[in-house]
C-alpha positions, 0 to 999 in steps of 0.5 A: 486896703479895702478903704481904697478899693471901695473908694474906687467903685470896685464891687468884687475881686475875681482873684485875690493873690497873695505873695508871700507870709509878711505883713506888708503882703498879707497885713489887711487881706482878711479885712478885703476878703470880709469886705467883698465878695471874692472869688478865688484867693491864691497863696504862696506854698512857703510853709511858715507861720503868720498871723494874717495868713491863717486868718485868711485861710478861716476866712475863706474857709468859712466863706468857702471861698478855693483857695490854691497854691501858686504854681509856675505855669498856672494861668487864670482867666477873667474875661479878657485879663489873662493872669499867669504865674511865673514863679516861685517854681516848686515847693518851698521849705520854710528857711527860704528867703519869703522874698525869694518866693514871691509869686510872680505875675505876668497880667495880660490884657489885649496888647498890654502886659504888665510884670508883677514880681511882688518882692521878687528882685532880679536874681529871680526875674531876671531867670524867667526868660521874660520877654517885652511887657509894657508894665512893670510894678517895680519888686521890693519897692524899689531897693537895691537891685544890680540886676535891674538895668538887664531887666529894664532892657529886656523887657522895654517897659513904658511904665514902672510904678514903684511901691513905697511909703513916704519917708520910709526907714529903709531908704526905698526907693534906692538911689541906684534903684531910680538911676537905672530907671531914669536911664531906660529909653522911653521909660516913665516912672511913677512912686507911691511915695512921691505922686501917691496913689497911682491908677493905671488903665488900659482900654486894650490898646492905650495907657492911660495913669491917674495919681491921688493923694 
C-alpha cells in the first residue's frame, strides 16, 4: 500500500481511517504511517487484541499523531472534502462480528458523494437512511449480499468499485452481487481483480476513472 501511494504521488495523509481489526484492513497500516506524514488516525471501537492494530497505536503514539474512535455523526474536513462517519452507532463488544461493526463513511466533495462501507453489508447500510450518491465501494469485496439490490435502488449510483484479489479463494465477487450491479440502471462497475488499480477523480462536478495493472 505504501509503495502504491508513493507511485501516485501522495505527499501526506490528512486522515487515515482503519475500518475494523482484520488483517486485510489493518495490514500494512503501520508502514503507511512510517513512510507518510499522517495528520490523524481514526480507529473502530472494537476492543480486541490485534497485532497490526497494536503496531498502529504504538507508532502513532511515538509520532504524536492524534488517534480517535469512529463515532456516528462525526464529521472530518480537509478543504472542500467532507467525511462523515455513518456507522458504528455506539460501543462495540469483542463478541460482535467485526464486519458488522466496520466504519462506514460518506465522503462528499461538492456534487460528488462516495459511500465507503468497508465490510459492512446491506444488513447495516440499509438501516442508515442513505440517499442518492455517485460512487460506491462495494461492501466486503463483493460478497453475496441479498440486500444489495435495495441499496442500489436507494442510492441511484453512477459508479461502483469492487475490491477483490484476483483468483481469490473466497470466490469474490459473488455472481449474485455482479448480477445486481449489472441490473442497476446506468451503473458502471469496475473490479480490481479484473481491472487492476482503480483511480476515481473528480473536479467537483465530473467523475473520471482510470485503471492500472
